[in-house]
C-alpha positions in Angstrom: -0.3 0.3 0.5 1.5 3.5 -0.4 1.7 5.4 2.6 0.6 9.3 2.2 3.0 12.1 2.0 3.0 13.1 5.4 3.3 10.1 6.4 7.3 10.7 6.5 6.3 13.2 9.2 5.4 10.4 12.1 6.6 8.3 14.2 7.3 4.8 12.7 5.0 2.7 14.5 2.8 5.6 16.1 -0.7 4.3 14.6 -3.1 3.9 15.1 -3.2 7.2 17.4 -4.7 8.5 20.6 -8.0 10.1 20.0 -11.5 9.1 19.7 -13.0 8.2 16.2 -14.0 11.4 15.0 -12.1 13.6 17.0 -11.3 17.5 15.9 -7.9 17.0 17.4 -7.0 14.4 15.0 -7.7 16.8 12.2 -5.3 19.2 13.5 -2.9 17.6 13.2 -2.9 16.7 10.0 -3.4 20.9 9.5 0.0 21.4 11.3 1.4 18.4 8.7 0.3 19.9 5.9 0.9 23.6 7.5 4.4 22.5 8.1 5.4 20.3 4.8 3.7 23.8 2.9 6.1 26.3 4.6 9.2 23.2 4.4 9.6 23.3 8.4 13.0 22.0 9.6 11.8 19.0 12.0 15.5 19.1 13.1 15.0 22.0 14.8 11.8 21.3 16.1 10.4 20.7 19.1 6.9 19.9 19.9 5.6 20.5 23.3 2.4 19.3 24.8 0.0 19.0 28.5 -2.1 17.4 29.6 -5.3 17.0 27.3 -6.1 15.5 24.3 -4.2 17.4 21.7 -1.3 17.5 24.1 -0.9 13.7 22.1 -1.2 15.3 18.6 3.5 16.0 19.2 3.6 12.4 20.6 3.5 11.5 16.9 4.9 13.8 15.3 8.9 12.3 14.4 10.8 14.7 16.4 12.2 16.2 19.8 8.7 16.4 21.9 8.0 17.6 24.9 4.9 16.0 27.1 4.4 17.0 31.0 2.0 17.9 33.7 -1.0 20.3 32.8 -0.1 23.6 32.3 3.1 24.0 32.4 3.7 24.0 28.3 4.6 27.9 28.2 7.0 27.4 31.2 9.4 24.4 29.2 8.7 27.1 25.8 10.3 29.7 27.8 13.4 28.1 28.7 14.0 26.1 25.8 13.1 28.5 23.5 15.8 31.0 25.6 18.3 28.1 25.7 18.1 27.4 22.1 16.5 30.8 20.7 17.6 29.4 16.9 15.0 26.3 17.3 11.2 26.1 16.2 9.1 25.8 19.1 4.8 25.0 19.3 2.7 24.4 21.5 0.1 21.9 21.5 -2.6 23.3 24.3 -6.4 22.6 24.6 -8.0 25.0 26.5 -7.9 24.0 29.4 -4.3 23.4 29.2 -4.0 27.0 27.9 -7.2 29.0 29.8 -7.7 27.5 33.0 -4.4 26.4 34.7 -1.9 27.7 32.1 -4.3 30.7 31.8 -1.5 33.6 34.2 1.1 31.9 31.6 -0.5 32.3 28.5 -0.8 36.2 29.8 2.7 36.9 30.6 3.7 34.1 27.3 1.7 37.3 25.2 2.8 40.6 27.4 6.6 39.4 26.7 6.2 38.2 23.6 7.8 34.9 23.4 8.9 33.5 19.8 6.9 30.4 20.0 3.4 29.3 19.1 0.2 27.8 20.4 -2.3 25.6 18.8 -4.7 25.4 21.0 -8.2 23.1 20.7 -10.6 24.5 21.6 -13.4 21.6 21.7 -14.9 23.5 25.2 -14.6 20.4 28.1 -11.7 18.5 29.1 -12.6 16.2 27.3 -10.4 13.8 28.3 -11.1 13.5 31.7 -14.9 12.8 31.0 -16.4 15.8 29.5 -16.5 18.6 32.6 -18.0 22.3 32.3 -14.0 23.7 31.0 -13.6 28.2 31.1 -15.1 27.5 27.3 -17.8 26.2 27.1 -19.9 27.9 26.3 -23.0 29.7 28.4 -26.3 27.0 29.3 -24.6 24.1 27.9 -24.4 20.8 29.5 -22.0 19.3 30.9 -20.8 16.2 33.5 -20.4 19.0 36.3 -23.4 21.7 34.3 -26.8 19.0 34.2 -28.1 22.0 34.1 -26.7 23.9 31.8 -23.5 26.2 31.6 -23.9 29.6 34.2 -20.6 30.8 33.6 -19.2 33.1 31.2 -16.8 31.2 28.8 -13.9 33.0 28.4 -12.5 34.1 24.1 -9.0 32.9 24.3 -8.5 35.2 21.0 -9.4 38.5 23.1 -7.8 37.9 26.6 -4.2 37.0 23.8 -4.9 40.2 21.7 -5.2 42.3 25.1 -2.4 40.5 26.8 0.0 41.3 23.8 0.0 38.2 21.7 1.9 39.2 18.2 -0.2 37.1 16.0 -4.0 35.9 17.1 -6.3 34.3 15.0 -9.3 31.4 14.8 -10.4 28.7 13.0 -12.4 25.4 13.5 -12.3 22.3 11.6 -15.5 23.1 9.9 -13.2 25.4 8.8 -9.6 23.1 7.4 -8.2 26.1 4.5 -8.4 28.8 7.2 -7.1 27.1 9.8 -3.8 25.8 7.8 -3.6 29.3 6.2 -3.0 30.3 9.7 -1.8 28.0 11.3 2.0 28.2 8.5 1.2 32.2 9.5 1.8 31.4 12.9 4.4 28.8 11.7 6.5 31.8 10.0 5.3 34.9 12.4 8.3 36.2 14.8 6.8 36.7 18.5 4.1 34.7 19.9 1.9 33.3 17.7 -1.7 32.2 19.3 -4.2 29.7 16.7 -7.6 28.5 18.2 -8.7 26.2 17.0 -12.8 25.5 18.1 -12.9 21.4 18.0 -15.8 18.9 17.7 -15.7 16.4 21.1 -18.5 13.7 20.0 -17.2 11.4 23.0 -18.6 14.0 25.7 -18.7 17.0 24.6 -21.5 16.3 21.9 -23.6 13.1 24.6 -23.9 15.7 26.3 -24.1 19.3 24.8 -26.0 18.7 21.9 -27.3 15.1 22.5 -25.7 13.2 19.9 -22.3 11.3 19.8 -21.8 12.0 15.7 -18.9 14.0 14.7 -20.5 15.4 11.8 -23.1 17.4 14.0 -20.5 18.2 15.8 -18.5 20.1 13.3 -22.7 21.2 11.6 -23.1 22.5 15.6 -19.7 24.6 14.9 -20.7 25.4 11.4 -23.5 26.8 13.1 -22.2 29.1 15.4 -19.2 30.1 13.7 -18.7 33.8 11.4 -16.3 35.0 9.7 -14.5 38.6 11.1 -16.5 40.7 8.0 -19.7 38.8 8.7 -19.2 40.1 12.6 -18.8 43.9 12.1 -21.8 44.4 10.4 -24.0 41.9 13.4 -24.8 43.6 17.1 -24.0 42.3 20.3 -26.3 40.1 21.3 -26.5 38.5 17.9 -23.2 38.0 18.3 -23.5 35.7 21.7 -22.7 32.8 21.1 -20.8 33.8 18.0 -17.7 32.0 17.4 -15.9 34.8 14.8 -13.1 33.1 13.0 -10.4 35.0 11.1 -6.8 37.1 12.1 -7.5 39.5 14.7 -3.6 40.3 15.0 -1.0 40.6 12.9 1.4 43.1 13.3 5.6 42.9 14.1 7.6 43.8 18.3 10.5 42.7 19.3 10.3 39.8 21.4 11.7 38.5 24.6 14.6 37.0 24.9 15.2 36.7 28.3 17.5 39.8 30.5 16.4 41.6 26.6 14.4 42.2 24.2 15.7 42.0 20.1 
């Protein structure tokens, strides 16, 4: 059987993968490998970092240096690696909980410092690996394992958080928009400074069953599509109309000095 061209970037004998059938994290792995291939990313000068969660397993499959450790500590590891070896391309793969819950403080300061790393946030709107509990990004009124009557908390907007904190590249897409997601990852890889790409993804096993009443990945994708709008469309909508919508596109793309420990350059 002829192997797919992207298989050369995967660790030998790493398949079948860990992800549930229909999981969006597997799509994000695909998007990243396509983006890496098209940008000619040098995997000999690459480090992938994952914490704990479904998305954190992504770098495990890539045939390159990887660090897989505790929950919410991806950015401190990336900081140490980047300051010691600034020539390396460091990419963090984090879930929404890894990035905005226990790791939220680290995210704010990496943006503020303009640390020269890329963070891909796979936002499945729930704690998917540990049973489907409410996460900081779970939409308002949505049911989860810990909010059986609906979530009463306003969700975090990760992109707004990153933009406000000072990230120099910020974009959001979804697994329902693969071309946009891949383009954003390519731009983030080529960007100098802190770049964050949020990809809203379906979780059929937990979010799908509890929030949508179905375990279908297709239903999850359709729900994401139904609740997504482009930046251009969002500009014509009221705040009330935007409630619960995922605005997709590039929010920030600028240059400023990057953090180099005791100095910027």
